N, CA and C atoms as an extended XYZ file, in Angstrom:
306
Properties=species:S:1:pos:R:3:atomname:S:1:resname:S:1:resid:I:1 pbc="F F F"
N         0.920       -1.077       -0.137 N   THR     1
C        -0.124       -0.159        0.042 CA  THR     1
C         0.854        1.117       -0.050 C   THR     1
N         0.341        2.428       -0.352 N   GLU     2
C         0.865        3.623       -0.203 CA  GLU     2
C         1.499        4.048        0.850 C   GLU     2
N         0.990        3.581        1.948 N   GLY     3
C         1.458        3.642        3.476 CA  GLY     3
C         2.749        3.005        3.579 C   GLY     3
N         3.202        2.210        2.762 N   ASP     4
C         4.370        1.485        3.086 CA  ASP     4
C         5.452        2.187        2.429 C   ASP     4
N         5.269        3.152        1.768 N   LEU     5
C         6.134        3.836        0.759 CA  LEU     5
C         7.172        4.575        1.652 C   LEU     5
N         8.493        4.748        1.562 N   THR     6
C         9.326        5.765        2.218 CA  THR     6
C         8.788        7.069        1.434 C   THR     6
N         9.239        8.383        2.525 N   PRO     7
C         8.666        9.660        2.166 CA  PRO     7
C         9.089       10.066        0.939 C   PRO     7
N        10.453        9.721        0.293 N   GLN     8
C        11.217        9.864       -0.898 CA  GLN     8
C        10.070        9.213       -2.071 C   GLN     8
N         9.987        7.860       -1.897 N   GLN     9
C         9.096        7.142       -2.610 CA  GLN     9
C         7.739        8.090       -2.892 C   GLN     9
N         7.010        7.998       -2.051 N   GLN    10
C         5.642        8.922       -2.248 CA  GLN    10
C         5.981       10.014       -2.780 C   GLN    10
N         6.918       10.938       -2.575 N   ALA    11
C         7.230       12.321       -3.300 CA  ALA    11
C         7.245       12.073       -4.736 C   ALA    11
N         8.169       11.086       -4.951 N   VAL    12
C         8.482       10.888       -6.523 CA  VAL    12
C         7.259       10.051       -7.337 C   VAL    12
N         6.723        9.197       -6.670 N   VAL    13
C         5.475        8.533       -7.193 CA  VAL    13
C         4.442        9.702       -7.592 C   VAL    13
N         4.096       10.440       -6.303 N   HIS    14
C         3.199       11.896       -6.702 CA  HIS    14
C         3.746       12.639       -7.663 C   HIS    14
N         5.073       12.916       -7.875 N   ALA    15
C         5.378       13.979       -8.817 CA  ALA    15
C         5.056       13.435      -10.156 C   ALA    15
N         5.416       11.819      -10.265 N   VAL    16
C         5.223       11.320      -11.588 CA  VAL    16
C         3.671       11.381      -12.041 C   VAL    16
N         2.869       10.917      -11.094 N   ALA    17
C         1.499       11.053      -11.212 CA  ALA    17
C         0.810       12.497      -11.303 C   ALA    17
N         1.534       13.776      -11.123 N   ARG    18
C         0.888       14.697      -11.394 CA  ARG    18
C         1.342       15.253      -12.545 C   ARG    18
N         2.523       14.899      -13.144 N   GLU    19
C         2.732       15.148      -14.635 CA  GLU    19
C         2.020       14.322      -15.476 C   GLU    19
N         1.425       13.204      -15.500 N   VAL    20
C         0.742       12.168      -16.207 CA  VAL    20
C        -0.615       13.038      -16.287 C   VAL    20
N        -1.400       13.495      -15.112 N   VAL    21
C        -2.741       14.146      -15.234 CA  VAL    21
C        -2.452       15.546      -15.673 C   VAL    21
N        -1.680       16.298      -15.445 N   ARG    22
C        -1.347       17.374      -16.093 CA  ARG    22
C        -1.087       17.588      -17.438 C   ARG    22
N        -0.575       16.424      -18.126 N   ARG    23
C        -0.436       16.491      -19.538 CA  ARG    23
C        -1.888       15.477      -20.100 C   ARG    23
N        -2.744       15.356      -19.168 N   GLN    24
C        -4.032       14.458      -19.658 CA  GLN    24
C        -3.622       13.429      -20.460 C   GLN    24
N        -2.881       12.544      -19.613 N   LEU    25
C        -2.242       11.167      -20.243 CA  LEU    25
C        -2.877       10.250      -19.300 C   LEU    25
N        -4.079       10.295      -18.665 N   THR    26
C        -4.349        9.378      -17.444 CA  THR    26
C        -4.896        8.147      -17.961 C   THR    26
N        -5.724        8.120      -19.306 N   VAL    27
C        -6.150        7.016      -19.975 CA  VAL    27
C        -4.907        6.132      -20.641 C   VAL    27
N        -4.296        6.524      -21.333 N   PRO    28
C        -3.263        5.779      -21.784 CA  PRO    28
C        -2.106        5.584      -20.896 C   PRO    28
N        -2.011        6.192      -19.660 N   SER    29
C        -0.962        5.660      -18.978 CA  SER    29
C        -1.575        4.581      -18.020 C   SER    29
N        -2.790        4.812      -17.695 N   VAL    30
C        -3.469        3.377      -16.725 CA  VAL    30
C        -3.406        2.567      -17.721 C   VAL    30
N        -3.743        2.425      -18.916 N   ALA    31
C        -3.930        1.360      -19.897 CA  ALA    31
C        -2.491        0.736      -20.011 C   ALA    31
N        -1.573        1.336      -20.006 N   LEU    32
C        -0.031        1.167      -20.296 CA  LEU    32
C         0.539        0.343      -19.089 C   LEU    32
N         0.119        0.655      -17.831 N   LEU    33
C         0.348        0.071      -16.629 CA  LEU    33
C        -0.211       -1.165      -16.594 C   LEU    33
N        -1.334       -0.937      -17.065 N   GLU    34
C        -2.149       -2.532      -16.600 CA  GLU    34
C        -1.593       -3.424      -17.813 C   GLU    34
N        -1.183       -3.274      -18.882 N   MET    35
C        -0.643       -4.081      -20.050 CA  MET    35
C         0.809       -4.515      -19.470 C   MET    35
N         1.356       -3.605      -18.818 N   SER    36
C         3.134       -3.907      -18.485 CA  SER    36
C         3.148       -4.631      -17.244 C   SER    36
N         2.148       -5.061      -16.657 N   ARG    37
C         2.150       -5.572      -15.244 CA  ARG    37
C         3.209       -6.674      -15.280 C   ARG    37
N         3.161       -7.629      -16.323 N   PRO    38
C         3.902       -8.875      -16.168 CA  PRO    38
C         5.748       -8.413      -16.289 C   PRO    38
N         5.753       -7.314      -17.014 N   LEU    39
C         7.280       -6.658      -17.093 CA  LEU    39
C         7.595       -5.760      -16.149 C   LEU    39
N         6.644       -5.739      -15.055 N   ASN    40
C         7.066       -4.512      -13.907 CA  ASN    40
C         8.744       -4.940      -13.478 C   ASN    40
N         9.084       -5.739      -13.258 N   TYR    41
C        10.291       -6.036      -12.528 CA  TYR    41
C        11.573       -5.825      -13.477 C   TYR    41
N        11.406       -5.912      -14.934 N   ILE    42
C        12.216       -5.810      -15.945 CA  ILE    42
C        12.417       -4.062      -16.362 C   ILE    42
N        11.011       -3.581      -16.464 N   GLY    43
C        10.893       -2.313      -16.249 CA  GLY    43
C        11.827       -1.516      -15.573 C   GLY    43
N        11.761       -1.958      -14.097 N   ALA    44
C        12.609       -1.306      -13.046 CA  ALA    44
C        14.116       -1.470      -13.341 C   ALA    44
N        14.635       -2.821      -13.787 N   GLN    45
C        15.976       -2.773      -14.136 CA  GLN    45
C        16.320       -2.121      -15.355 C   GLN    45
N        15.349       -1.937      -16.218 N   ALA    46
C        15.550       -0.882      -17.381 CA  ALA    46
C        16.013        0.435      -17.175 C   ALA    46
N        15.268        0.940      -15.740 N   LEU    47
C        15.344        2.341      -15.713 CA  LEU    47
C        16.780        2.408      -14.736 C   LEU    47
N        17.413        1.401      -14.124 N   HIS    48
C        18.550        1.270      -13.885 CA  HIS    48
C        19.620        1.588      -14.781 C   HIS    48
N        19.291        0.995      -16.001 N   VAL    49
C        20.353        0.981      -17.148 CA  VAL    49
C        20.344        2.181      -17.761 C   VAL    49
N        19.163        2.763      -18.328 N   PHE    50
C        18.992        3.959      -18.806 CA  PHE    50
C        19.038        5.435      -17.930 C   PHE    50
N        19.427        5.201      -16.638 N   GLY    51
C        19.423        5.940      -15.760 CA  GLY    51
C        20.253        7.445      -16.051 C   GLY    51
N        21.109        7.353      -16.921 N   PRO    52
C        21.888        8.622      -17.050 CA  PRO    52
C        21.115        9.421      -18.194 C   PRO    52
N        20.276        8.735      -18.949 N   ALA    53
C        19.687        9.474      -20.197 CA  ALA    53
C        18.480       10.012      -19.473 C   ALA    53
N        17.720        9.475      -18.474 N   LEU    54
C        16.453       10.053      -17.763 CA  LEU    54
C        16.951       11.375      -16.781 C   LEU    54
N        18.358       11.646      -16.778 N   SER    55
C        18.630       12.822      -16.027 CA  SER    55
C        18.071       14.039      -16.533 C   SER    55
N        17.299       13.922      -17.607 N   VAL    56
C        16.969       15.261      -18.178 CA  VAL    56
C        15.466       15.484      -17.335 C   VAL    56
N        14.756       14.389      -17.296 N   LEU    57
C        13.493       14.225      -16.579 CA  LEU    57
C        13.401       14.565      -15.155 C   LEU    57
N        14.481       13.797      -14.389 N   MET    58
C        14.465       13.813      -12.942 CA  MET    58
C        15.776       13.630      -12.340 C   MET    58
N        15.922       14.068      -11.345 N   THR    59
C        17.266       14.032      -10.393 CA  THR    59
C        17.879       12.630      -10.440 C   THR    59
N        18.861       12.157      -10.473 N   SER    60
C        19.526       10.958      -10.203 CA  SER    60
C        19.073       10.304       -8.772 C   SER    60
N        18.919       10.895       -7.786 N   ASP    61
C        18.178       10.584       -6.703 CA  ASP    61
C        16.669       10.099       -6.869 C   ASP    61
N        15.856       10.918       -7.629 N   ASP    62
C        14.544       10.805       -7.961 CA  ASP    62
C        14.544        9.560       -8.610 C   ASP    62
N        15.384        9.583       -9.776 N   HIS    63
C        15.349        8.338      -10.598 CA  HIS    63
C        15.618        6.772       -9.955 C   HIS    63
N        16.420        6.849       -8.875 N   GLU    64
C        17.001        5.679       -8.340 CA  GLU    64
C        15.743        5.395       -7.260 C   GLU    64
N        15.106        6.458       -6.576 N   THR    65
C        13.703        6.257       -5.711 CA  THR    65
C        13.047        5.479       -6.949 C   THR    65
N        12.753        6.126       -7.854 N   PHE    66
C        11.658        5.385       -8.588 CA  PHE    66
C        11.555        3.941       -9.111 C   PHE    66
N        12.962        3.807       -9.630 N   ALA    67
C        13.337        2.470      -10.083 CA  ALA    67
C        13.231        1.550       -8.973 C   ALA    67
N        13.569        2.070       -7.488 N   ASN    68
C        13.647        1.089       -6.568 CA  ASN    68
C        12.054        0.834       -6.229 C   ASN    68
N        11.351        1.802       -6.487 N   PHE    69
C         9.772        1.744       -6.247 CA  PHE    69
C         9.044        0.842       -7.271 C   PHE    69
N         9.727        0.806       -8.595 N   LEU    70
C         8.830       -0.050       -9.466 CA  LEU    70
C         9.210       -1.489       -9.265 C   LEU    70
N        10.388       -1.841       -8.401 N   GLU    71
C        11.032       -3.117       -8.070 CA  GLU    71
C         9.709       -4.065       -7.067 C   GLU    71
N         8.976       -3.325       -6.570 N   ARG    72
C         7.888       -3.857       -5.744 CA  ARG    72
C         6.947       -4.397       -6.580 C   ARG    72
N         6.324       -5.381       -5.877 N   ARG    73
C         5.193       -6.157       -6.505 CA  ARG    73
C         4.049       -5.456       -6.929 C   ARG    73
N         3.706       -4.422       -5.787 N   ASP    74
C         2.564       -3.584       -5.763 CA  ASP    74
C         2.474       -2.503       -6.186 C   ASP    74
N         3.747       -2.152       -7.267 N   SER    75
C         4.204       -0.644       -7.589 CA  SER    75
C         3.027       -0.012       -8.761 C   SER    75
N         2.765       -1.181       -9.537 N   LEU    76
C         1.979       -0.435      -10.641 CA  LEU    76
C         0.551       -0.178      -10.018 C   LEU    76
N         0.008       -1.193       -9.114 N   GLU    77
C        -1.429       -0.743       -8.210 CA  GLU    77
C        -1.328        0.559       -7.679 C   GLU    77
N        -0.451        0.875       -6.916 N   ILE    78
C        -0.144        2.004       -6.266 CA  ILE    78
C        -0.156        3.211       -7.193 C   ILE    78
N         0.595        3.380       -8.195 N   LEU    79
C         0.612        4.283       -9.223 CA  LEU    79
C        -0.173        4.425       -9.847 C   LEU    79
N        -0.947        3.660      -10.489 N   THR    80
C        -2.215        3.610      -11.131 CA  THR    80
C        -3.282        4.426      -10.065 C   THR    80
N        -3.509        3.999       -8.923 N   ALA    81
C        -4.211        4.438       -7.805 CA  ALA    81
C        -3.831        6.034       -7.508 C   ALA    81
N        -2.671        6.454       -7.519 N   VAL    82
C        -2.465        7.547       -7.157 CA  VAL    82
C        -2.775        8.762       -8.526 C   VAL    82
N        -2.492        7.983       -9.769 N   ILE    83
C        -3.026        8.806      -10.728 CA  ILE    83
C        -4.570        9.000      -10.840 C   ILE    83
N        -5.145        7.771      -10.676 N   GLU    84
C        -6.571        8.081      -10.788 CA  GLU    84
C        -7.179        9.015       -9.787 C   GLU    84
N        -6.655        9.188       -8.506 N   ASP    85
C        -6.827        9.909       -7.400 CA  ASP    85
C        -6.678       11.243       -7.865 C   ASP    85
N        -5.765       11.749       -8.260 N   LEU    86
C        -5.312       13.054       -8.837 CA  LEU    86
C        -6.113       13.134      -10.025 C   LEU    86
N        -6.517       12.463      -10.699 N   GLU    87
C        -7.550       12.783      -11.868 CA  GLU    87
C        -8.660       13.334      -11.367 C   GLU    87
N        -9.214       12.512      -10.462 N   LYS    88
C       -10.635       12.837       -9.985 CA  LYS    88
C       -10.707       14.251       -9.235 C   LYS    88
N        -9.229       14.453       -8.805 N   GLN    89
C        -9.269       15.831       -7.952 CA  GLN    89
C        -9.351       16.941       -8.840 C   GLN    89
N        -8.618       16.752       -9.909 N   ALA    90
C        -8.353       17.586      -11.196 CA  ALA    90
C       -10.058       17.749      -11.662 C   ALA    90
N       -10.938       16.743      -11.988 N   THR    91
C       -11.893       16.720      -12.649 CA  THR    91
C       -12.676       17.632      -11.491 C   THR    91
N       -12.735       17.050      -10.444 N   LEU    92
C       -13.689       17.888       -9.446 CA  LEU    92
C       -13.272       19.564       -9.454 C   LEU    92
N       -12.110       19.869       -9.340 N   GLN    93
C       -11.585       21.355       -9.590 CA  GLN    93
C       -12.255       21.907      -10.742 C   GLN    93
N       -11.922       21.241      -11.770 N   GLU    94
C       -12.289       22.000      -13.218 CA  GLU    94
C       -13.714       21.977      -13.149 C   GLU    94
N       -14.970       21.239      -12.641 N   GLN    95
C       -16.101       21.218      -12.557 CA  GLN    95
C       -16.789       22.246      -11.518 C   GLN    95
N       -15.852       22.521      -10.562 N   LYS    96
C       -16.105       23.942       -9.546 CA  LYS    96
C       -15.840       24.950      -10.216 C   LYS    96
N       -14.737       25.392      -11.102 N   GLN    97
C       -14.257       26.360      -11.604 CA  GLN    97
C       -15.350       26.527      -12.918 C   GLN    97
N       -15.886       25.427      -13.637 N   ALA    98
C       -16.927       25.564      -14.602 CA  ALA    98
C       -18.226       26.253      -13.997 C   ALA    98
N       -18.615       25.644      -12.805 N   GLU    99
C       -19.753       26.445      -12.424 CA  GLU    99
C       -19.616       27.786      -11.933 C   GLU    99
N       -18.508       28.323      -11.583 N   GLY   100
C       -18.406       29.651      -11.092 CA  GLY   100
C       -18.977       30.025       -9.770 C   GLY   100
N       -18.625       31.137       -9.208 N   PRO   101
C       -19.240       31.475       -8.107 CA  PRO   101
C       -20.513       31.283       -7.772 C   PRO   101
N       -21.310       31.080       -6.801 N   LYS   102
C       -22.875       31.172       -6.578 CA  LYS   102
C       -23.169       32.167       -5.905 C   LYS   102
């Protein structure tokens, strides 16, 4: 569960999820996460290999933290849940803004 994550892992997972929602990639991201579930560990290992190239997107500490997070069996479920939760929050905020002041 998300409560089992270190504070660093929680911060990185939420940062990744916020970017997914901000870029309006929730549906394709969740679909990709579901399809890649069997390759979870291999993907984490690939992040370790391609670390230097990913330094453009995140710090080396964040990259290492995220790669270690992905090695967990429940990481994709956690990441999906965080993305979906942030998407719901964003949708509610958009609805409130669309309604305007009462």
